[in-house]
MISE-696722 format. One record per residue: x, y, z of N, C-alpha, C in turn. Coordinates in pm, whole numbers, plus 32768, in hexadecimal, padded with zeros to 4 digits. Last residue first. Example, Ala and Ser with C-alpha at 12.3 -4.5 7.8 and 13.67 -1.06 7.14 Angstrom:
85057F1F82C485577F9682CA850A80038313
85277DC7830C84CE7E3E830C85287EB6830C
This chain:
288BEA9B7FC22870EAC8801528ABEA748086
2894EA587E902920EAB87EF628C8EADB7F79
27B9E9B77E97280FE94E7E572883E9B07EAB
26EAEA717E4826D9EA377EB52755E9EF7EF3
26F3EAE27D642749EB3D7DFE275DEAEB7E6A
26BAEA387C932759EA4F7CAF2765EAA47D2F
25BBE9B47CD2261AE9697C7826D0E97D7C93
2533EA7F7D56252DE9D97DA42582E9807D57
2554EB907CDB258EEB857D6E2564EAD57DC0
253CEB557BF425A1EB6D7C2425BEEB747CBB
2420EB187BD12463EAAF7BE02505EAFC7BDC
23BFEC207C9623B6EB9B7C9B2406EB2E7C7F
23DAECB27B6C244FECDD7BF2242BEC5C7C6A
234DEC257AC223C9EC3B7AA32421EC767B3C
223AEC627B2E2263EC0F7B2E22FFEBF47AF9
2280ED8C7B2F225FED327BDA22B0ECD47B9D
2277EDFC7A0A22FAEDFE7A862300ED977AF5
215FEDA179D521CBED4F79A8226EED4B79FA
210FEE847A4F20E0EDDA7AAE2156ED6D7A75
217AEF6279C12182EF3E7A6F2185EEBD7ACA
20E3EF2C78EC2177EF0478F4219EEF337971
1FFAEF26787F1FEBEF07790F20A5EEC5791D
1FFBF00277911FCFEFFC78231F9DEFC2789F
2145EFB7773A20D0EF957731207FEF977796
2261EF92771F21F4F043771F2185F03676FD
22DBEED8774322EEEF43779D22B2EF9F7753
224EEE72763D2233EE3476DF2258EEA5775B
2255EE4A7535229CEEBD75792254EECF760E
219FED9474F02270ED7D74DC2275EDE3751D
20AAEDAA75C320CCED707567218AED93754E
1FA6ECDE769D202CED12767B2074ED3C7611
1ECCEC6F76CB1EA4ECEC764A1F53ED10766C
1EBCEC04781F1E7AEBF0778C1EBCEC6D7736
1F4BEB6F79181F4EEBFE78E01F18EBEA7843
1F61EAA379B31EF9EAC479EC1EE0EB6E798E
2012E9E2794A2025EA1879D51FD5EA7A7A07
1FDFE9B978711FB9E92B78FF1FBBE96D7945
2013EA8277811F57EA2777F31F63E9E17848
2121EA8777CE20CAEAB278322040EAAA7828
2227E99A780621A5E98D77C22154EA0977D0
232EE955788522B6E9C278A0227DE9DC7839
23F7E84078AA23AFE855783D233BE8C2785B
2516E829794D2468E850795E244DE8817901
2639E77179DE2606E7CD79592570E7B1796D
2746E7057A5326C8E75F7AC6267EE7A47A42
27CBE5D579EC27B9E6437A1C2720E6877A15
27F3E4D579B327FDE4E97A712818E57D7A60
27D1E4C078C42850E49378C22846E4F27935
26B8E4B5789626ACE4317883274EE41778A0
2698E5B3787D268EE56A790C26AFE4DB78F9
26F6E60577A0274FE62677E1272DE5F47886
2638E591770D26D3E55D77082710E58D7770
2548E60A7752255CE58D773925F9E5637745
25AFE72076BE2585E6E4776125A0E67477AE
258DE6A175C12622E6F276202619E6D9768F
24A7E67975A12518E6357560259DE64C75F8
2440E79A75C5243BE74B76082471E6C475FF
24E6E82074E92505E853755124C5E7D675D7
2432E7AB742724F7E7AE73E124E5E7B674A2
233EE7FB7425237BE77174422410E75D746B
2366E911742A2328E8F0749C235AE86474B1
23A1E906730D23F1E92E739423D9E94073E8
2299E89672A02302E86A72712397E87772FA
21E4E935731921BFE8C673552266E8887354
224EEA14723F227DEA4972D8223EE9B57307
2207E9C371352294EA0A71812291E9E17213
211EE99170F9219BE939712B21EDE93C7194
2082EA6A709F2016EA1270C520ABE994714F
206AEB5C700420E4EB30704920B3EAAB709C
1F84EBC56FBF2018EBD86F57208BEBA56F7D
1EDDEBC570A51EE8EB57703A1F46EB7D6FC4
1F37EB6571D01F82EBDF71921F52EB8D70E0
1F15EAA772A81EE1EB0972891ED9EB737219
1FE1EA06732E1FD4E9CE728A1F4AEA28727B
2002EAB67419209EEA8873C3207CEA70733C
1FACEB3A74F51F70EB4274831FE6EB177412
208BEBC175DF1FE8EB4375881FEAEB76752B
21BCEB6676332164EBB7763D20C8EB5875F3
22E2EAB4770E2295EAE9764B21F5EB127691
2417EAB0775E23AEEAF4778A2352EAF67706
251FE9CA783424BAE9CB778F2433EA2377C1
2607E9D478FA2587EA06790A2557EA20785F
26F5E92B799E26C2E9547923262FE958793A
2816E8FA7A70277CE9097A87273FE96A7A0E
2920E8377A0A28FCE8CF7A24286AE8AD7A13
2992E73E79C129A9E7977A0C29A3E8177A61
294FE74978A028F3E6F078F72918E7137994
29DAE77E780F2987E7CE780A293FE78F7891
2A8CE6AD78042AE0E737781F2A5FE795787D
2A13E5EA778829FEE5DD77F82A4BE62D7843
29B7E695767E294CE65276F52977E6667739
2AB2E655762C2A9EE6A776112A0EE6DF7685
2AAEE53C76032B37E56376382B18E63D7675
2A01E51375222A03E4EE75D72A54E5277632
29C1E61F747A29FBE5B574C429F8E565752B
288BE6B47407290CE6EC74A2292AE62E7475
27B6E7AE734427E4E711737B286BE6F473A6
271DE8BC73C6276AE851738827B2E7EE73A5
25EDE9187430265AE91D747026C3E8A37404
2586EA7273B22583E9CE73A32611E9C57409
24C8EB0174CE2508EB2974392530EA877427
2468EBAC75D02433EB8275562470EB7474BA
2566EBD176CA24DBEC00769224B7EBFD7603
2621EB3B77AC260AEB3E76F3257DEB5476F4
26E7EB7B78982674EB6278772650EBA177ED
27D0EA95794A27C2EAB778C1271DEB0378DC
287FEAED7A512825EACA7A40280CEB1879C5
297AEB6B7ACE2964EB027B0128D2EAC17B13
2ADDEB647A4E2A33EB547A1929E8EB217A7B
2BF4EB617AB52B9AEBAC7AE12B05EBC87A96
2C71EAAD79792C7DEAF77A012C09EB3D7A33
2C3AEA2678A42BB6EA2778C52BDCEA707983
2C74EA56774C2CA4EA8177C82C4AEAB9783E
2BD4EA3C76692C64EA64767E2CE0EA4B76E0
2AFBE9D076B22B4DE95576802BE2E9AD76AC
2AA7EAAF772A2ABAEA5377B02B15E9DD7769
2A64EB6876512ACDEB7E769D2AE8EB0476E4
29B4EA6F760729FEEA8375AE2A79EAB475FB
28BCEACE76F1291DEA157681296EEA457652
2891EBA476BF28D6EB8077282917EAFF770F
281DEBB0757928B1EC0275A628DBEBE47612
272CEB7775132798EB22757A27E6EB487584
26C3EC64752F2690EBEE756F26DFEBA475C8
26D0ED1A744C2766ED2374E5274BECBC7546
2643ED4073CE267AED07739A271DED1B73D3
256BECE474EE2558ECE3747325E6ECCA744C
2651ED4D75FE2588ED71759E25A1ED3E755B
26D7ED0C772526D7ED1F76AE264FECF97654
2771ED1978782715ED12781D26FAED3C778A
2855EC997960285BECCB78BC27ACECD37883
2893ECF77A82282FEC997A492859ECF979FF
2A18ED177AF92987ED217AB22915ECCC7AA9
2B30ED3A7BAC2ABFED077BF32A6FED457B6F
2BE4EDFE7B8B2C19EDBC7C042B6DED387C0F
2BD7EED27AE02B86EEC87B342BA5EE667BD6
2CA1EE5F7A552CB0EF1B7A7E2C82EEE87B15
2C29ED8C79F42CE0ED677A462CC4EDCF7A8E
2B60EDD8795D2B39ED9879D22BBEED7A7A3B
2C11EE88788D2BC8EECC78F22B9AEE4D797A
2C7EEDC878012CCCEE16783B2C7BEE73789E
2B95ED3177B32BFBECDE780B2C37ED38784E
2B48EDEC76F82B01EE0077772B20ED8077C7
2C0DEE0B76372BFEEE9176902BAFEE557718
2BE2ED0275B52C5CED13760E2C76ED91765F
2AFBED5275212ACAECBF75A02B9BECF47605
2B16EE3074BE2ABFEE35751E2ACBEDB17574
2BC7EDE373E22BFBEE1C74482BC8EE2074B6
2B64ECAB733E2B3CED2073782BA3ED5273D8
2C27EC0272832BF7EC0A730E2C01EC7B7336
2C06EC5D71712BABEBB771AD2B8EEBD8724C
2BE0EDB471592C15ED20715A2BB9ECAF71A8
2B27EE7D70E62B4FEE8A71612B76EDC47130
2A66EEDA702B2AEBEF0870362B45EECC70A3
295EEEB070B2296AEE8970352A02EE72701D
2905EF87715C2933EEFD7191299AEE9B7129
2872F06971522922F03F70FF2937EFC37115
2770F0DF711A27BDF07D71632840F01870ED
269EF213716B2722F1BD7124276BF15C715B
25A6F20C72572633F241722B2674F1F071AF
2466F24C72F124B7F1E7729A257EF26D724A
2419F3147393246DF2C473D624CEF2617364
2321F36673132396F3B573382426F371734A
2267F29773422296F2A572982342F2F37294
21FBF2EB7418226DF2B4741922BEF2887396
217FF3BA73C721A8F3D6742F2251F35B73FA
208AF348733020E7F3B072DF2159F3BF7360
2036F281740E206FF26173BE20D2F2CE7370
1F90F2DA74E6201EF31474EB2062F2B67494
1E97F20B74A71E88F2BF74B91F13F32C74A8
1F0BF121751C1F1BF11D746E1EE7F1E4744C
1FB0F0AC75DF1FA2F12075F41F42F1587561
1FBCEF5875F21FD5EFC275E91F98F04075A8
1ED7EE8D76441EF7EEEA76AB1F57EF68765C
1D8DEE5075A21E26EE61757E1E65EEB675EA
1CC1EDB475711D2FEDBE76261D9EEE0F75E8
1C9CEDC174991C17EE0474E51C5CEDCA755A
1DA5EE3273C61D5BEDDE73DD1CD9EDF9744B
1D56EF6972BD1D85EF4373351D52EEB3737A
1DB1EFF871921D1CEF8571F81D65EF47724E
1E94F036712A1E4BF0C571661DA3F05C719F
1EEDEF2770541EDEEFA570671E65EFE970A4
1E54EE2171351E68EE4170891E55EEDB70BE
1E1DED9872021E34ED5771B11E6BED7C7123
1F3CEE4E72ED1EB5EE2272B71EA2EDC27251
2027EE62735A1FAEEECF739C1F13EE9D733D
20FCEDA1730B2076ED787337203AEDCB7394
21DAEE3372A821D7EE09732B217EEDD2737E
2181EDD871852220ED9271CC21E5ED95723C
20DCEE79715E20B1EDF671492159EDC071A8
216AEF8971A820BEEF7C71F320B8EF0671EB
223BEFA57132226BEFA371A121B4EF6B7201
21F9EFD77030223FEF2570202233EF4970F5
213CF0D47031212EF047700E2174EFB2705D
2238F146705E21B7F13D70A32188F09F7083
2361F09F701922FAF10370132295F1047070
24B8F0B270542444F073708423C0F0CB707C
25EEF03C6FEA259FF0BF70482516F0877048
2778F0106FC126C0F0066FD52673F066703C
2843EFF36ECF2840F0456F642770F0486F53
2938EF436E8B28BEEF526E9528BCEFE36EF4
2A64EFBB6DD92A3BEF586E5E299AEFAE6E4A
2AF5EFCC6C8E2A9DF0066D0D2A2DEF986D5C
2B81EF5C6BDA2BABEF4A6C822B49EF786CF5
2B16EF8E6B0F2B03EF026B1F2B1DEF186BB8
2BAEF08F6A902B2DF0746AF22AF2EFF76B24
2CE3F03E6AFD2C7CF0616A9B2BE8F06E6AF9
2DF5F1776B6F2D67F0E16B7D2D33F0CC6AEB
2E07F2506B4C2E60F22B6B3F2E61F15A6B77
2D9FF3596AF52D9AF2BA6A702DE9F2746AA3
2CFDF3BB6BB42D76F3E16B812D93F3556B0D
2C43F30E6C152BF2F38E6BAD2C84F3DD6BB2
2CBDF2116CA42C6AF2336C2F2C5CF29D6BD9
2D0EF2DB6D402DA5F26A6CD62D54F24B6C4A
2C3BF3096E0E2CB0F35A6DC22CFDF32C6D2C
2BECF1E06E382B86F2496E052BEEF2AA6DDA
2CF9F1956ED42CBCF1656E5A2C3AF1C96E13
2CFEF2596F9D2D51F2586F6A2D1AF20C6EDB
2C4AF268708D2C0DF2A46FE82C89F2926FB2
2C02F1CC71892C5DF1C1713D2BEFF1FD70AC
2B1AF27372AB2B25F22A72222BB2F1EB71A3
2A88F29073D22ACBF29973422AFBF24372F9
2A05F26274D72A75F22574AB2AE8F25B7438
290BF2FD74B5295AF32374D82A2EF2F274D8
28B0F22C73982876F2C973FE2940F2F1741B
296AF118734D28EFF1917321291DF20F738F
2A7CF0BE733A2A18F0D4729E29A2F11672D5
2A08F01174622A92F033741A2A6CF02F7387
28F7F06475112920EFEB74E329BCF058747F
28E3F0FB761128C9F12E75B4290BF0C17529
28A6F084777028F9F097770A288AF0E07678
282DF0E878C72809F0D1784A288AF0CC77D2
2810F0427A07287CF0797967283AF07B78E1
279DF0777B272780F0507A8827EFF0AF7A45
2758EFFE7C8A27BEF05B7C1227A1F0167B6B
264FEFEF7D1626C1EF6F7CB526FAEFEE7C88
2582F0257DE82617F0137E0A2660EFC57DA8
246DF0457D5E2482EFBA7D6E2526EFBB7DC4
24B6F1097CBF244AF14B7D1F244AF0927D41
2557F0B07BCB2577F13C7C3D255AF12B7CC2
24A7F04A7B3B24E1F0027B7F255EF0627C05
23FFF13D7AEC23D4F0C87B582400F0547BB1
24DBF1917A6E248AF2087AD92448F1927B30
24CBF0C179BA2546F11379CC2534F1587A66
23DFF0B07932241EF06179852470F0B079DE
2363F1F27940236DF17078FE239DF1067966
2217F29E79AD229EF26779BE22B5F201797E
214BF31C7890215DF2C879152210F2AB791C
2139F3AA77A02141F3FB77E5215FF3BB78B8
2100F2EF76962083F36576DB20D4F393776F
2202F28A765C21B7F2F576212155F33A7633
22C2F28B77C52286F2557761223BF2C876F6
23C8F2D878242379F2FD78192322F2C077B2
24B9F1D477C024C4F240780B2436F25E780B
24FEF0ED76FB24CFF0D777C824F8F1517802
251CF150761924CCF108762924A2F0CC76D2
2618F1E87638258EF234764D2524F1CD765C
26EAF16575F526DEF144764A262FF1C87690
265BF13D748126C1F17774CC268FF137755E
2605F09E736E25F7F10273C82665F103742E
2651EFB27282260CF06B724625C6F0C472CF
2620EED473862638EEF372F6260CEF9C72B9
260EEF1674E32609EEB0745A264DEEDB73F5
26F8EF507630268EEF5E75A32684EF15752E
2743EEC377542754EEB876B626F8EED7767C
27AAEF0C7867270FEEE078332719EF3B7798
27DDEE76799E281CEECD794B279DEEB17887
2800EE9E7AFD27B0EE607A8027DDEEC97A18
28B9EE157BF128A8EE9F7BAD2850EE487B4A
27EBED787D1E2871ED7F7CD72872EDE97C3B
2800EE227E5E27C4EDDC7DE62831EDEB7D58
2848EE987F4A27FCEE347F5727D1EDEA7EE8
2899EFBD7EC4290CEF447F0F28C1EED77F2E
2771F0507EBB27B4EFDE7E52283CEF847E5A
2744F0F67F86271BF0707F8A2775F0227F18
2740F20B7EB72719F1F77EFF271EF1587F0B
279EF1CE7D552743F1F67DAC274BF1BD7E40
2830F22C7C212861F1AA7CA82817F1ED7CF4
2847F21B7AEE2815F28E7B502814F2057BB6
28E0F256798C28E2F2217A132898F2987A74
2952F234784F2901F285788E28F1F21E7901
2A5DF1D877692A0AF19677F929FCF1FD7838
2AB8F1A3760C2ACDF1F976962A30F1D37700
2BBAF0D975C42B3FF0CD75E02B01F12F7650
2CA2F0E7749B2C61F0F3750C2BE9F1057544
2CEFF0C3736D2CCEF03E73D52C72F07C7452
2DFCF18F736D2D89F17B734C2D42F0EA738F
2E8DF2DE73382E6EF23973A02E16F244736B
2FC5F32772482F15F33272912F0BF2F872BC
3095F3AC719A308BF34571DA2FF5F38D7267
30D1F442706030C0F42770D930CBF3C47130
305BF4F16F29308AF4776F6E30AFF4B47022
3003F5EF6ECB2FC1F56F6EAE2FD6F5116EC9
3037F7356ED53033F6D86EF32FCFF66B6EFE
2FCCF8066E583034F7E66E0F3034F7256E33
2F23F8A76EEB2FADF8C26EF72FFCF8776E93
2E2BF89A6E9C2E42F8EC6E502EE7F8F96E7B
2DABF7F06F832D92F8B06F872DE6F8F46F1B
2EA2F6FF6EFB2E3DF7526F922E39F8016F9A
2E87F7106DAF2EC8F71A6E062E66F72F6EA1
2E3CF74E6CBB2EABF7A56D1A2EBCF78F6D6D
2DE7F66D6C272E6AF69C6C112ECEF6F96C5E
2D07F5CE6D142D1DF6396CAC2DCAF64B6CBA
2CCCF53F6DEE2CC1F4ED6D792CDCF54D6D03
2DD5F51E6EE02D45F53B6EBC2D1CF5186E2C
2ECAF4426F012E4BF4786FAA2DC7F4DC6F63
2F01F3916E742E92F3B96E552E73F3DD6EE4
2FBEF2A56EE82FFAF3296E7E2F6CF3736E7C
3016F2A270702F95F29870012FD6F2F96F68
3083F19171223090F20A70F9304BF21070B1
2FD6F18A7284301CF14771FC3022F1C27199
2FCFF11D73A82FF2F192737E3000F14C730B
2E88F0A5746B2F2FF09574442F5BF0E673D3
2DCFF027756F2E15F083750E2E73F05374EA
2D5DF01E76D82D91EFE076432D9DF07475EB
2C44F10A772B2C84F08577662CEAF05F76A9
2C13F25B77E42C29F1EA77302C65F173777F
2B31F2D978812B82F2AA789A2B9EF23A7802
2A60F390797A2A87F36878FD2B0FF3457909
29B5F3AA7A9129C3F4167A4C2A07F39D79B1
2912F3C67BF12920F3CD7B802973F3A47B21
28D5F35E7D4F293CF38A7CD32938F3847C70
281DF32F7DFB2894F3737E14290FF38E7DE6
26D6F3D77E07272EF3917D9D27F4F39D7DF1
259FF36D7E2825E0F3C07E68266CF3807E4B
2460F3CA7E1524BFF3907DDD254DF3DC7E03
2353F3D67EBD23A6F41A7E8F2418F3DC7E49
225DF3817F3B223EF3B57EB422C4F41E7E50
2289F3D1804721F4F3338019223CF32D7F8C
23B2F4368087233DF44080862314F397803E
250FF3B3810024A6F3A8808E2411F3CC80BD
25FAF455817B2576F3EB8185253FF42C8132
26DDF4ED816426D3F484810A265BF43E8138
26B5F5B781DB271DF59382192737F5218200
264DF680811D26B0F6AD812E2702F631815D
2536F5E78140257FF60280E32607F61880E5
24FEF6588261252BF5E7822F2584F5B781CB
2534F76082212585F74682992593F6B68272
2406F75C818B24AEF781816A250AF75C818B
2363F705823A236FF6DB81A82407F6F8817F
2391F7B482F523AEF751831723B4F71F8272
231DF8DE828B2396F8D5828823E4F83182CB
21ECF88B825B2289F86E81EA2325F89D81F8
21D0F85E834521D1F7D082FB2227F7FF828C
21C2F963838C222CF91583CC2229F8A68380
212EF9E182F02197FA1082F821F8F9BF8312
201BF95F833D2071F97782D020C6F95B82C6
203DF9D48446204BF96E84172085F92783B7
202DFB09841D2097FAD784A420D2FA5C8436
1F2BFAFE83AC1FBCFB0C83772009FB03838A
1E87FABC84A81E70FA6A84111F06FA6383CF
1ED2FB7485401EFBFAF385611F02FA9484E6
1E4AFC6484B31EC1FC6084DA1EF5FBB0850B
1D21FBE784C71D82FBE384311E2AFC068427
1D07FBFF85C91D12FB7D859E1D53FB6A84F8
1D41FD0A85F51D85FCB386561D9CFC29861C
1C3DFD4185591CC6FD7285541D23FD1D858E
1B89FD0385E91B87FCD985541C04FCF98543
1BA0FD5887011B9BFCCF87021BDAFCB0863A
1B6DFE74869E1BFDFE4686F11C0AFD9C86D7
1A61FE2A864D1AACFE8F85F51B32FE568648
């Protein structure tokens, strides 16, 4: 009995000492096998300007019934959430911009509860910055036009387009399957969590923004603030990195364009973009949705032409069509697909080889 009690006591002490060691290591900033250590996290706004509004509300009684309906407000600001992990000093920060009718939630926890690219990149020691596009989510929007229409100061024809996506549009447009409710046999998007994905869709007020989207200029300001950044865009924002670089390329270290149309550019614009390493990423089943048989193929071809033009101008551009890289079944929301970590590894490998190796 005495030996058994001694054994139990020793085992308890061993477990206690082990737990204390882990706590001391964490307190000292030493990572354990599955820990994620952050040096810093927070949020801030980039850009913004002050404008006068004559329609603070759409009510004749004004703000909260005070009769106040005019004054100065801030518009066009961009909200940015960030996290900086241990070990990030040796890597270029990554800015991840979301697409249409979505927010930066796109890169956070996936609809089925797995870690998103935000956390995955952090665990690879990359600082991650998540903006909400101007006129979206926490960046807010200028409601003046809407209120002026309601107050009768503007005609209804001035109403800007406010887009949102139905479940049916999302299923087909994002290539979850050939028809609503039916998934491709190798589909990587977690369709069992489609209802959760539907909760991420929010109104898109980009239709009310000027031709030079304030998000582009704000992304430039963010890159300069960080003293160097990799800009990643997806879908609606897919070409935002390039649009930003055409406004001001300072401190933009790389451009990552995910599943969008690549517009025609002048030779001068191509020459300017050729100075920055560029990656274009597309998923699978580009021509396999019967209701939109050519849209994604046309976008893929437009970006293939863009990549060729950049390389012909002496640049370093890569077309990463995932099936050619051994990843099959990827949807438009490839950062949420079941193989999202493998896709992220391909992108990180490209960053290491085409961006960071040149700065070491």
